[in-house]
DRENDO-1510 file (C-alpha; in Angstrom, 1 decimal, always signed):
<recs>
REC; n; res; u; v; w
REC; 1; MET; +116.8; +63.2; +76.9 .
REC; 2; ASN; +117.7; +65.9; +74.2 .
REC; 3; ARG; +118.5; +69.4; +75.8 .
REC; 4; LYS; +119.0; +72.5; +73.7 .
REC; 5; THR; +122.4; +73.9; +74.2 .
REC; 6; GLN; +123.3; +77.8; +74.2 .
REC; 7; PRO; +125.9; +78.4; +71.1 .
REC; 8; VAL; +129.3; +78.5; +72.6 .
REC; 9; LEU; +130.4; +82.3; +71.7 .
REC; 10; GLY; +133.6; +83.1; +70.3 .
REC; 11; ARG; +136.3; +85.3; +72.0 .
REC; 12; ARG; +135.5; +88.2; +70.1 .
REC; 13; GLU; +131.5; +87.9; +70.6 .
REC; 14; ARG; +132.2; +87.6; +74.3 .
REC; 15; GLY; +134.6; +90.5; +74.1 .
REC; 16; LYS; +131.7; +92.4; +72.5 .
REC; 17; LEU; +129.0; +91.5; +75.0 .
REC; 18; ASP; +131.5; +92.2; +78.0 .
REC; 19; ARG; +132.3; +95.8; +76.8 .
REC; 20; ARG; +128.7; +96.8; +75.9 .
REC; 21; SER; +127.9; +95.5; +79.4 .
REC; 22; ARG; +130.6; +97.9; +81.1 .
REC; 23; ILE; +129.5; +100.8; +79.1 .
REC; 24; ARG; +125.8; +100.6; +79.9 .
REC; 25; ALA; +126.7; +100.2; +83.5 .
REC; 26; ALA; +129.1; +103.2; +83.4 .
REC; 27; ALA; +126.6; +105.2; +81.8 .
REC; 28; SER; +124.0; +104.1; +83.9 .
REC; 29; GLU; +126.0; +105.0; +87.0 .
REC; 30; LEU; +127.5; +108.4; +85.6 .
REC; 31; PHE; +124.1; +109.5; +84.7 .
REC; 32; ALA; +122.8; +108.6; +88.0 .
REC; 33; GLN; +125.5; +110.1; +89.9 .
REC; 34; LEU; +126.5; +113.4; +87.8 .
REC; 35; GLY; +122.7; +114.0; +85.8 .
REC; 36; TYR; +122.6; +113.8; +81.9 .
REC; 37; ASP; +124.2; +117.0; +80.6 .
REC; 38; ALA; +127.1; +116.8; +83.3 .
REC; 39; ALA; +128.3; +113.3; +82.7 .
REC; 40; THR; +130.6; +113.5; +79.5 .
REC; 41; LEU; +131.4; +110.8; +77.2 .
REC; 42; ARG; +134.8; +110.7; +78.4 .
REC; 43; GLN; +133.9; +110.1; +81.5 .
REC; 44; ILE; +131.7; +107.2; +80.8 .
REC; 45; ALA; +134.3; +105.8; +78.5 .
REC; 46; HIS; +136.9; +105.9; +81.2 .
REC; 47; ARG; +134.7; +104.5; +83.7 .
REC; 48; ALA; +133.8; +101.5; +81.7 .
REC; 49; HIS; +137.8; +100.9; +80.7 .
REC; 50; VAL; +137.3; +101.4; +77.2 .
REC; 51; GLY; +138.6; +104.4; +74.4 .
REC; 52; LEU; +136.3; +106.9; +73.3 .
REC; 53; GLY; +136.4; +105.5; +70.0 .
REC; 54; THR; +135.3; +102.0; +71.2 .
REC; 55; LEU; +132.3; +103.7; +72.8 .
REC; 56; PHE; +131.3; +105.4; +69.7 .
REC; 57; ASN; +131.0; +101.4; +68.2 .
REC; 58; TYR; +127.9; +100.8; +70.4 .
REC; 59; ALA; +126.1; +104.6; +70.7 .
REC; 60; ASP; +126.7; +107.9; +68.5 .
REC; 61; ASP; +126.4; +110.2; +71.5 .
REC; 62; LYS; +124.8; +110.7; +74.6 .
REC; 63; ARG; +121.0; +110.5; +73.6 .
REC; 64; ASP; +122.2; +107.1; +72.3 .
REC; 65; LEU; +123.8; +105.8; +75.2 .
REC; 66; VAL; +120.3; +106.4; +77.1 .
REC; 67; PHE; +118.9; +103.9; +75.0 .
REC; 68; LEU; +121.9; +101.5; +75.1 .
REC; 69; ILE; +120.9; +101.3; +79.0 .
REC; 70; PHE; +117.1; +100.9; +78.7 .
REC; 71; ASN; +116.6; +98.9; +75.4 .
REC; 72; GLU; +116.8; +95.6; +76.7 .
REC; 73; GLU; +114.9; +96.1; +79.8 .
REC; 74; LEU; +111.9; +97.8; +77.8 .
REC; 75; ASP; +112.0; +94.8; +75.6 .
REC; 76; GLY; +111.6; +92.7; +78.6 .
REC; 77; LEU; +109.1; +95.3; +80.5 .
REC; 78; THR; +107.0; +95.3; +77.0 .
REC; 79; ASP; +106.7; +91.2; +77.0 .
REC; 80; ALA; +105.6; +91.4; +80.4 .
REC; 81; ALA; +103.2; +94.0; +80.2 .
REC; 82; LEU; +101.6; +92.5; +77.0 .
REC; 83; GLY; +101.3; +89.1; +78.9 .
REC; 84; LEU; +99.3; +90.7; +81.9 .
REC; 85; PRO; +95.8; +91.8; +80.6 .
REC; 86; ARG; +93.0; +89.5; +81.1 .
REC; 87; PRO; +90.6; +88.9; +77.9 .
REC; 88; ASP; +87.2; +89.5; +79.6 .
REC; 89; ASP; +88.1; +92.7; +82.0 .
REC; 90; PRO; +87.0; +95.9; +80.8 .
REC; 91; LEU; +89.3; +97.8; +78.6 .
REC; 92; VAL; +90.5; +100.4; +81.3 .
REC; 93; ASP; +91.7; +97.4; +83.3 .
REC; 94; GLN; +93.1; +95.8; +81.0 .
REC; 95; LEU; +95.1; +99.3; +79.8 .
REC; 96; LEU; +96.3; +99.7; +83.6 .
REC; 97; ALA; +97.7; +96.1; +83.9 .
REC; 98; LEU; +99.8; +96.8; +80.7 .
REC; 99; ALA; +101.0; +100.1; +82.1 .
REC; 100; GLY; +101.3; +98.9; +85.8 .
REC; 101; VAL; +104.6; +97.0; +84.8 .
REC; 102; HIS; +106.3; +100.3; +83.4 .
REC; 103; TYR; +105.2; +102.5; +86.5 .
REC; 104; ARG; +106.4; +100.1; +89.1 .
REC; 105; HIS; +109.6; +99.6; +87.2 .
REC; 106; PHE; +110.5; +103.2; +86.7 .
REC; 107; ALA; +109.5; +104.1; +90.4 .
REC; 108; ALA; +112.7; +102.0; +91.1 .
REC; 109; GLN; +115.0; +104.0; +89.2 .
REC; 110; PRO; +113.2; +107.7; +88.8 .
REC; 111; ALA; +116.6; +109.8; +88.0 .
REC; 112; LEU; +117.2; +107.3; +85.2 .
REC; 113; ALA; +113.8; +107.0; +84.1 .
REC; 114; ARG; +113.3; +110.6; +83.9 .
REC; 115; ILE; +116.3; +111.0; +81.3 .
REC; 116; LEU; +114.5; +108.0; +79.1 .
REC; 117; LEU; +111.3; +109.7; +79.0 .
REC; 118; GLN; +113.0; +113.1; +78.0 .
REC; 119; GLU; +115.3; +111.9; +75.5 .
REC; 120; LEU; +112.9; +109.8; +73.7 .
REC; 121; THR; +111.2; +112.5; +71.8 .
REC; 122; PHE; +111.9; +112.7; +68.5 .
REC; 123; TYR; +114.6; +110.0; +68.9 .
REC; 124; SER; +114.7; +108.1; +65.6 .
REC; 125; GLN; +118.4; +108.3; +64.5 .
REC; 126; GLY; +121.1; +106.6; +66.2 .
REC; 127; LYS; +122.8; +102.9; +66.8 .
REC; 128; GLN; +119.8; +102.2; +69.3 .
REC; 129; ALA; +117.0; +103.8; +67.5 .
REC; 130; ALA; +115.7; +100.9; +65.2 .
REC; 131; ALA; +115.5; +98.7; +68.5 .
REC; 132; PHE; +113.6; +101.6; +70.4 .
REC; 133; LEU; +111.1; +102.1; +68.1 .
REC; 134; LYS; +110.4; +98.5; +67.5 .
REC; 135; ILE; +109.8; +98.0; +71.3 .
REC; 136; ARG; +107.5; +101.1; +71.0 .
REC; 137; GLN; +105.8; +100.1; +68.2 .
REC; 138; ARG; +105.1; +96.2; +69.7 .
REC; 139; LEU; +103.6; +98.3; +72.6 .
REC; 140; ILE; +101.1; +100.4; +70.7 .
REC; 141; ASP; +100.4; +97.5; +68.7 .
REC; 142; GLY; +99.2; +95.7; +71.9 .
REC; 143; ILE; +97.0; +98.4; +72.9 .
REC; 144; GLU; +95.7; +97.9; +69.3 .
REC; 145; ALA; +94.8; +94.8; +69.8 .
REC; 146; LEU; +93.2; +95.2; +73.5 .
REC; 147; VAL; +91.2; +98.0; +71.6 .
REC; 148; ARG; +90.0; +95.8; +68.6 .
REC; 149; ASN; +89.0; +92.8; +71.0 .
REC; 150; ALA; +87.2; +95.3; +73.2 .
REC; 151; GLN; +85.0; +96.6; +70.2 .
REC; 152; ARG; +84.1; +93.0; +68.9 .
REC; 153; ASP; +83.0; +92.1; +72.2 .
REC; 154; ARG; +80.8; +95.5; +72.4 .
REC; 155; ARG; +82.8; +96.3; +75.7 .
REC; 156; ILE; +83.3; +99.8; +74.2 .
REC; 157; ARG; +80.9; +101.5; +71.9 .
REC; 158; SER; +83.2; +103.7; +69.3 .
REC; 159; GLN; +83.6; +101.9; +66.0 .
REC; 160; GLU; +86.7; +103.8; +65.0 .
REC; 161; ASN; +89.7; +102.5; +63.7 .
REC; 162; PRO; +91.5; +100.7; +66.2 .
REC; 163; LYS; +95.1; +102.0; +65.2 .
REC; 164; ILE; +93.8; +105.6; +66.3 .
REC; 165; VAL; +92.4; +104.8; +69.1 .
REC; 166; ALA; +95.4; +102.8; +70.0 .
REC; 167; ARG; +97.4; +106.0; +69.1 .
REC; 168; LEU; +95.3; +108.2; +71.5 .
REC; 169; VAL; +95.6; +105.6; +74.2 .
REC; 170; PHE; +99.1; +105.8; +74.2 .
REC; 171; PHE; +99.5; +109.3; +73.9 .
REC; 172; VAL; +97.5; +109.7; +77.1 .
REC; 173; TYR; +99.7; +107.1; +78.7 .
REC; 174; SER; +102.9; +108.5; +77.7 .
REC; 175; ALA; +102.3; +112.1; +78.6 .
REC; 176; SER; +100.6; +110.7; +81.9 .
REC; 177; LEU; +104.0; +109.0; +82.8 .
REC; 178; ARG; +105.9; +112.2; +82.2 .
REC; 179; TRP; +103.6; +114.3; +84.6 .
REC; 180; TRP; +103.7; +111.2; +87.0 .
REC; 181; ILE; +107.8; +110.6; +87.0 .
REC; 182; ALA; +108.3; +114.5; +87.1 .
REC; 183; ALA; +107.3; +114.5; +91.1 .
REC; 184; PRO; +110.1; +114.1; +93.3 .
REC; 185; ARG; +109.3; +110.9; +94.6 .
REC; 186; PRO; +107.0; +109.0; +92.0 .
REC; 187; ASP; +104.5; +106.5; +93.8 .
REC; 188; PRO; +103.5; +104.3; +91.3 .
REC; 189; GLU; +99.9; +103.4; +92.6 .
REC; 190; GLU; +99.5; +107.0; +92.6 .
REC; 191; GLY; +100.2; +107.0; +89.2 .
REC; 192; LEU; +98.4; +104.6; +88.4 .
REC; 193; ALA; +95.4; +105.9; +89.9 .
REC; 194; ASP; +95.5; +109.0; +88.0 .
REC; 195; LEU; +95.9; +107.1; +84.8 .
REC; 196; ARG; +92.9; +105.3; +85.7 .
REC; 197; ARG; +91.0; +108.4; +85.8 .
REC; 198; LEU; +92.2; +109.7; +82.3 .
REC; 199; LEU; +91.6; +106.6; +80.7 .
REC; 200; ALA; +88.1; +106.1; +82.0 .
REC; 201; LEU; +87.4; +109.6; +81.0 .
REC; 202; GLN; +88.9; +108.8; +77.2 .
REC; 203; VAL; +86.9; +105.6; +77.2 .
REC; 204; GLN; +83.4; +107.0; +78.2 .
REC; 205; GLY; +84.1; +110.3; +76.5 .
REC; 206; LEU; +82.8; +113.8; +77.3 .
REC; 207; GLN; +79.3; +113.3; +75.9 .
REC; 208; PRO; +76.5; +114.6; +77.9 .
REC; 209; ALA; +74.8; +111.9; +79.9 .
REC; 210; ALA; +71.4; +110.6; +78.2 .
REC; 211; ALA; +68.9; +112.3; +80.4 .
REC; 212; GLY; +70.4; +115.6; +79.9 .
REC; 213; ARG; +70.0; +115.2; +76.2 .
REC; 214; ALA; +66.7; +114.3; +76.5 .
REC; 215; ARG; +65.9; +117.6; +78.9 .
REC; 216; ARG; +67.5; +119.6; +75.8 .
REC; 217; LYS; +65.8; +118.0; +73.2 .
REC; 218; SER; +62.3; +118.6; +74.9 .
REC; 219; ARG; +63.4; +122.4; +75.7 .
REC; 220; ARG; +63.6; +122.7; +71.8 .
REC; 221; ALA; +60.3; +120.7; +71.1 .
</recs>
């Protein structure tokens, strides 16, 4: 029986992976212990047992280090999230299935999650930026696919461009996530319940009910 074998890494590659792992661990520990503002790059390099110059090979600054910590996690979370929505479920349920992965993961490390969600605004430059932006776009593309399928199956009425709808959903989702994580003890189920109300309002819209429209028409007649 043929078995796939993992490529054997050379000593240099193993060294790079080891340094990367130590820098990620050191940054994660010090950000959690001291806070993002108080932790210094020099302290992180010292904790990781690397020189400051070596640290700059992996991240341009503290903000870049946040994404060095999270990018691998976010990539895996996005894979998991995109595989959860069931094809025939209402769109709101599909979106909540997707969002639940992030809520529950961030609830386990709220201090670091707050730093991530604070620093990702306008994050477009840095050694880790391209990887992060690719992960974020995969999530938005996944939302767009859910919207397009819901339109095709007539589970939603709007025929707006699904790219625009996906951006709107993502804006509500990301703002709701920040609002929730700011709580002293963010409960993921409470956060998801709040997100459900927001998404339901978004899907249903603020148009008056049919009966209300009919009454107004009769008054004008």
